[in-house]
C-alpha positions, 0 to 999 in steps of 0.5 A: 488099633485094638479090637476094644478101641475099634468097637468104641470108635464104631459105636461113637460114629453110630451115635454121632450119625444118629444124633445128626438126624433132624427128627432126633434133634427135634425130639431132644429139643422137645424133651428139654422144653418139656422138662423145663416146663415141668420144672417151672410149673412145679416151682409155682409158674402155673396159673394158680397158687399152691393153695389152688386159689385163682390168682386173679378174680373178677369184681363179681367174685370178689364181692361174693368173697367180701360178702362171705367175710373174706379178708380184703386189703386195699393197697392204694394210697391214703389219699385214694382211700380217703376219696372212696373205698370198700367198707370194712376193708383194711388199708395197707399201701403197697409200699408198706405191705412188705413191712406190715405183713404181721397185720394180715391173717396167715390162716385166711384167704386174702383178697387184694384190691387197688384202683384198677387191678395193677397194684393189687397183682403186685400186692398179691405176689408179695403175699404169695411169696410170704406164704399167704393165700391171696388173690387180686381183683381185676378192675379194682375199686373202679369196677367195684363202684361201677358194678354198684357194690357198696363203697364209702365216699365217692370217686371224683367225677 
């Protein structure tokens, strides 16, 4: 065996021995996890949208934004809207939202509300994917009404 080949084999066995150590293996796994986390966070997997807005806000925060003139879109059905809704908001049912994005302001923050907060999260995600600045209201119109904020109509008892 040549001297060069023997040195290469010797270096490979040293590396192999080094990589078999549990501490080294754990360190490599930790490094991979860190890299994956950083990539996911950079791709929008964090807790805030790229505009720095919170993804979910309370009804109290939503009411403050509502009072300051923030655009509010309700993603419930027409029937739910007819029963009761937040005054001066825009109804675009969730199933119609992707086709009606042109009706929403691209240059303003949008607060998405529904009955209890589930559909508004989906609506918010649709808007975020389309490049809008959007947040969703946890608790929805039910909490809005329970907190005594203005509504038109009244929920069924």
